[in-house]
Structure formats: structure tokens, C-alpha cells
C-alpha positions in Angstrom: -68.1 -107.9 -157.3 -65.3 -108.1 -154.7 -65.2 -111.7 -155.1 -64.5 -111.2 -158.9 -62.2 -108.6 -158.3 -60.1 -111.2 -155.6 -60.2 -114.0 -158.0 -58.9 -111.6 -161.0 -56.1 -110.8 -158.9 -55.4 -114.5 -158.0 -55.4 -115.0 -161.7 -53.1 -112.7 -162.8 -50.5 -113.3 -159.7 -50.9 -117.2 -161.0 -50.2 -116.0 -164.8 -47.1 -113.9 -163.8 -45.7 -116.8 -161.4 -44.7 -118.8 -165.0 -44.8 -119.1 -168.7 -48.2 -121.1 -169.5 -50.9 -122.3 -167.6 -53.1 -125.0 -169.2 -56.9 -124.0 -168.8 -58.0 -127.2 -166.4 -55.3 -126.3 -163.9 -55.8 -122.7 -163.9 -59.6 -123.5 -162.9 -58.6 -126.0 -160.5 -56.2 -123.5 -159.0 -58.8 -121.2 -158.5 -61.4 -123.4 -157.9 -63.6 -122.4 -160.0 -64.9 -123.4 -163.9 -63.1 -123.1 -167.8 -65.5 -121.0 -168.6 -65.3 -118.8 -165.5 -61.1 -118.5 -166.3 -62.1 -117.9 -169.9 -64.4 -114.6 -168.9 -61.9 -113.7 -166.4 -59.2 -113.9 -169.0 -61.5 -111.5 -171.0 -61.6 -109.2 -168.2 -58.1 -108.8 -167.5 -57.8 -108.3 -171.5 -60.0 -105.6 -171.2 -58.5 -103.7 -168.6 -54.8 -103.8 -171.0 -53.2 -107.2 -169.9 -51.9 -109.1 -173.1 -52.8 -112.4 -172.4 -52.4 -114.7 -175.2 -54.5 -118.0 -175.8 -51.7 -121.1 -176.3 -52.5 -123.9 -178.6 -52.0 -127.4 -177.3 -53.7 -130.7 -176.6 -54.8 -128.8 -173.0 -54.7 -125.6 -174.1 -53.7 -122.4 -172.3 -53.1 -118.9 -171.4 -49.5 -116.6 -171.4 -49.2 -113.5 -170.2 -47.0 -111.3 -172.9 -45.8 -108.2 -173.2 -47.8 -105.2 -174.3 -47.5 -102.2 -175.9 -48.8 -99.7 -173.2 -48.1 -100.4 -168.9 -51.2 -101.7 -167.4 -51.4 -101.9 -163.7 -49.1 -104.1 -162.2 -49.1 -106.6 -159.7 -46.6 -107.4 -156.8 -46.0 -109.8 -153.9 -45.0 -107.9 -150.8 -41.6 -109.5 -151.4 -41.7 -107.9 -154.7 -42.9 -104.6 -153.9 -40.5 -103.9 -150.8 -37.8 -105.1 -153.4 -38.9 -102.4 -155.6 -38.5 -99.8 -152.9 -35.5 -100.3 -152.0 -34.3 -100.3 -155.9 -36.0 -96.8 -156.5 -34.2 -95.5 -153.0 -30.9 -96.7 -154.9 -31.9 -95.3 -157.7 -32.5 -91.9 -156.1 -28.3 -91.0 -155.6 -27.4 -93.4 -158.4 -25.7 -90.3 -160.4 -27.1 -91.7 -163.7 -29.7 -88.6 -164.4 -33.0 -90.4 -162.8 -32.7 -89.4 -159.6 -35.8 -87.0 -160.0 -37.6 -89.6 -161.6 -37.0 -92.2 -159.1 -38.3 -89.9 -156.2 -41.7 -89.6 -157.8 -42.1 -93.4 -158.8 -41.2 -94.3 -155.0 -43.7 -92.0 -154.2 -46.2 -93.1 -156.7 -45.4 -97.0 -155.4 -45.6 -96.0 -151.7 -48.8 -94.2 -152.4 -50.4 -96.9 -153.4 -49.2 -99.7 -151.4 -51.4 -101.3 -148.6 -50.8 -100.3 -144.8 -48.7 -103.3 -143.7 -46.6 -102.7 -146.4 -46.2 -98.5 -146.1 -45.3 -99.3 -142.6 -42.6 -101.8 -143.5 -40.7 -99.7 -146.3 -41.1 -96.7 -143.9 -38.8 -98.4 -141.3 -36.1 -98.9 -144.0 -33.6 -96.3 -142.3 -31.1 -95.3 -145.3 -28.4 -93.1 -144.0 -26.8 -91.5 -147.4 -23.3 -89.4 -146.9 -22.2 -87.1 -149.4 -22.7 -87.2 -153.4 -23.1 -90.4 -155.5 -19.6 -91.7 -156.9 -18.9 -92.6 -160.3 -16.3 -95.5 -159.6 -17.1 -98.8 -160.7 -17.9 -100.4 -157.1 -19.3 -103.2 -157.1 -22.9 -103.7 -157.2 -25.3 -105.5 -154.2 -28.1 -107.2 -154.6 -31.1 -106.0 -153.7 -32.2 -109.1 -151.8 -29.3 -108.5 -149.3 -30.3 -105.2 -148.8 -33.9 -106.1 -147.8 -32.7 -108.8 -145.6 -30.1 -106.3 -144.1 -33.0 -104.1 -143.8 -35.0 -106.7 -142.3 -32.8 -107.8 -139.8 -32.6 -104.4 -138.4 -36.0 -103.4 -138.3 -36.9 -107.0 -136.3 -33.8 -106.2 -134.0 -32.9 -109.6 -134.3 -29.5 -111.1 -134.7 -27.5 -111.1 -138.3 -25.6 -114.5 -139.3 -23.7 -114.0 -142.4 -20.8 -114.7 -144.7 -18.1 -112.0 -145.2 -15.3 -112.0 -147.4 -12.4 -109.2 -146.7 -10.2 -107.5 -149.0 -7.1 -109.4 -149.5 -4.4 -108.9 -146.7 -7.2 -107.9 -144.2 -6.2 -111.0 -142.1 -7.5 -114.2 -141.9 -10.5 -114.3 -139.9 -12.7 -114.4 -143.0 -11.3 -116.8 -145.4 -13.0 -119.2 -147.1 -14.9 -121.6 -144.7 -14.8 -119.5 -141.7 -17.5 -119.5 -139.1 -19.8 -117.0 -140.4 -20.2 -113.6 -138.5 -22.7 -113.2 -135.8 -23.7 -109.0 -135.1 -26.3 -106.9 -134.0 -27.3 -104.9 -136.9 -28.4 -101.0 -136.3 -27.9 -99.6 -139.5 -27.6 -99.4 -143.3 -25.2 -96.6 -145.0 -24.1 -95.2 -148.0 -20.5 -93.3 -148.2 -18.9 -92.8 -151.1 -21.3 -94.6 -153.8 -20.8 -97.6 -151.1 -23.0 -99.9 -149.0 -22.4 -100.5 -145.2 -23.8 -102.3 -142.4 -22.7 -100.5 -139.3 -23.5 -103.1 -136.4 -22.1 -104.5 -132.9 -20.0 -107.7 -133.9 -21.2 -110.3 -131.0 -18.0 -112.8 -131.6 -14.8 -109.6 -131.3 -17.4 -107.2 -129.0 -17.1 -103.7 -130.9 -18.8 -102.0 -133.3 -17.9 -102.7 -136.8 -18.8 -101.5 -140.0 -19.2 -104.1 -143.1 -19.3 -103.7 -146.9 -22.8 -104.9 -147.7 -21.3 -106.0 -151.3 -19.2 -108.3 -149.1 -21.9 -109.9 -147.1 -23.8 -113.1 -147.9 -26.7 -113.3 -145.0 -27.6 -117.0 -144.1 -31.3 -117.9 -142.6 -32.6 -117.9 -140.3 -31.8 -114.6 -138.3 -31.0 -115.2 -134.2 -32.7 -113.8 -131.3 -34.0 -110.5 -130.4 -32.1 -108.0 -129.0 -32.0 -104.4 -127.4 -30.3 -101.8 -129.5 -27.2 -100.5 -128.0 -26.6 -97.4 -127.9 -23.9 -96.1 -130.7 -20.3 -94.2 -129.8 -21.3 -90.4 -130.4 -24.9 -91.0 -129.8 -26.1 -91.1 -133.7 -25.8 -92.8 -136.8 -24.3 -89.6 -138.0 -21.5 -89.1 -135.3 -20.4 -92.4 -135.6 -20.3 -92.5 -139.3 -18.5 -89.5 -140.1 -15.8 -90.5 -137.1 -15.4 -93.9 -138.7 -14.7 -92.9 -142.0 -13.3 -89.6 -141.2 -10.5 -91.3 -139.2 -10.0 -94.1 -142.1 -8.9 -91.2 -144.5 -7.0 -89.0 -142.6 -9.1 -86.0 -143.6 -9.8 -84.3 -140.1 -12.7 -82.8 -138.5 -14.3 -79.3 -139.3 -14.2 -77.1 -136.8 -17.9 -76.3 -136.7 -19.9 -79.1 -137.1 -24.2 -78.7 -137.2 -27.2 -81.3 -137.1 -30.6 -79.8 -138.8 -33.9 -81.6 -139.5 -34.6 -81.1 -142.9 -38.8 -81.1 -144.2 -37.5 -82.7 -147.5 -36.8 -86.3 -148.8 -33.2 -87.7 -147.7 -33.1 -88.8 -151.8 -33.8 -84.5 -152.7 -30.7 -83.4 -150.1 -28.1 -86.5 -150.2 -27.1 -85.4 -154.4 -26.1 -81.4 -153.1 -23.9 -82.9 -150.2 -20.4 -83.0 -150.6 -19.3 -83.6 -147.7 -22.2 -84.3 -145.0 -24.5 -86.9 -143.7 -28.3 -87.5 -144.5 -30.6 -89.6 -142.8 -33.8 -90.6 -143.7 -36.4 -89.8 -141.0 -39.8 -90.2 -143.5 -40.9 -89.7 -146.8 -40.2 -86.0 -146.3 -38.1 -85.1 -143.7 -34.7 -86.1 -142.9 -31.5 -84.9 -140.4 -28.5 -83.7 -142.0 -25.4 -83.2 -140.4 -22.5 -81.6 -142.4 -19.5 -79.2 -141.1 -17.6 -75.8 -142.4 -15.0 -73.5 -141.7 -17.6 -71.2 -139.5 -20.7 -71.3 -138.4 -22.5 -68.6 -140.4 -20.8 -70.2 -142.9 -22.4 -73.4 -142.1 -25.8 -72.0 -141.4 -25.7 -70.4 -144.9 -25.2 -73.8 -146.6 -27.8 -75.3 -145.0 -30.4 -72.4 -145.9 -30.0 -72.9 -149.8 -32.6 -75.9 -149.0 -35.9 -74.5 -149.9 -37.6 -76.3 -146.8 -38.3 -75.3 -143.1 -35.2 -76.1 -141.2 -35.1 -77.4 -137.3 -31.9 -77.0 -135.5 -31.0 -80.1 -133.3 -27.9 -77.8 -132.0 -25.2 -76.8 -131.3 -26.5 -73.5 -129.9 -23.4 -71.8 -131.9 -25.6 -73.0 -135.1 -29.0 -71.5 -134.0 -26.7 -68.0 -133.2 -25.7 -67.8 -136.7 -28.9 -68.3 -138.5 -30.0 -65.5 -136.0 -27.3 -63.2 -137.4 -27.9 -64.5 -140.9 -31.6 -63.7 -140.3 -30.6 -59.9 -139.4 -28.6 -59.7 -142.2 -30.5 -60.6 -144.9 -33.3 -58.5 -143.1 -31.4 -55.4 -143.4 -30.3 -56.3 -146.9 -33.6 -56.6 -148.1 -34.6 -53.3 -146.7 
């Protein structure tokens, strides 16, 4: 039975790879007889796969579209790309966020351990609610390439197109940028790569839709410590300085026992950093410490306060106040 199951998966993978397959060629690739191929095709049909017989001198098979959704088979890269696409959809603002969260949990559950570990290392920081402006879309293959380089800790080379009037360093024909990639970030509906620029000897944020990765990647490196001590602090300072909105007088950091995708749509001025399938780090500000504690407390989840002490004290004051109200 294991041998038959493995052969069925191999047959299904071949049928998905091209439109038409001659029966003799399938038998040759699978190292079985044409009769065995016919039997395996019938088994796949019983499982719900619409496989049509192709007429012609050699005969053959074609995998078509069916009325129902049968079990699907993805290779490793397809599975990772699907995961990235679902994570993008969780903050798409198209009314499919909840369905995308459930689909992501389903896909992760059935993945083999090696792929589950790989997708769990995709640390995507979501900042603020999704935007409705028509921003340029980022190809999922670019996000996969950037995520892989971040996880592997390898120097990344890429071509980069700067906005008009930003300088002459990134014109057509310019040398590729060389960076030590640190993190993928979303801010206002756009994707950014946070990285240490090796040629400019400084931290930079790059728009992902303007990046064209080059292969192969460079040598491994030891990650540097971001200014501010965390991705949240770094991103906040960079983008707030850029738009001149200033800082909140009270800013705190907590860990919530909720998926990042369930938190980020409700954060209008904060940073949500994914820590795992069901945990995230939330950094946000307010005009007062009790106001900040109350804003965080609206999430129906356990809360771990990272700091500062003023936020912990505010939670304690609110707890006493709420207890008095309950009595």
C-alpha cells in the first residue's frame, strides 16, 4: 500500500505539471507498465480527480477541472507561496480576512514538519490597518525570496528602482544593492524590507514592489541589532519621522495570545509582529497610560506586558476600577 500511495502522488504530480501526458511516457517516468498507469488513473478518478482520456495515436491523459474540490498536491515552493498569499490576504481589506486566517491554519496543519518549520519562520510585521489606495502589488515569488534570505541570514543582492527624483544611485544599469536582510514589514498596505545596506554602511527600508532579487544569495552573516532594540521601535521611528506625525507620549509593548492577522486589522496606529501561529507582539501608543491599557484590553486574549512599568501600573489601576464596577 505505501508503494501504491507514493506512486499515486507521483502520478498526480506529473499530471499537474503539463497539459497532456501520453500513456507510454507516464509509464516510463513512473517505471511501471501502461496497465498499472490505467489502474492508478482509475484510483485517482475514484478520489475525485477529473482525469480525461486523450485520443490520438499514442493515447494519454489530461487532468481537468472538476465540479468539486478534490485533495490537492503542492510541491514545497508552491506550499510556501500559498502561505505567503494567505498571509497577505489576512490584511487585504477585501472582506476575506477571516476566511484567509482559517485557510492558513488548515494549510499549516496538513504540511509536513519541514515545511511547517519553514513557514513558521516567516516573520511578517503588520503595521496599521489595510489601505484602500491602489498601491503596486508585490509578486509572491519576491516575498518568498526575501523571506528565505531573512531566515537563512544570507546577504541579498537585488536591483532596486527608486522613486523619480530620489537620486541617481538606482537608475537602470546601476550595480545591484547588497544588503543583510533583517525583516519583512507592512506599513500602510505596502511591503518593505528592513536591511543593513553594505555599500552605504547604514540601515535602510526598501519597497518590496521595487525589488528584483538576484541569485545566488551571498554569504551568511551575523544579524546586527536594530536601532531601538526591536523591529517595532525601528519601523515606528523611521516612518513617523518620514511623515512628521510625531510620537505618542505613552507607548507600550505587550504579547497577545492571538494570531497577528486577527489583531492587525484593528490597530490604526501600532505595530503587530508575528511570533507564531497564535501569538503576536503589539506595540502601540496613546495619550495616557490608562487609555493605552484600555485599548489593549479590548482584545479577548491573555496579555503579557513587556513594558514599560507605567503600562503595568495602568493595567493594575484598571483592574481595580473594573472590579469595583463589577461589585
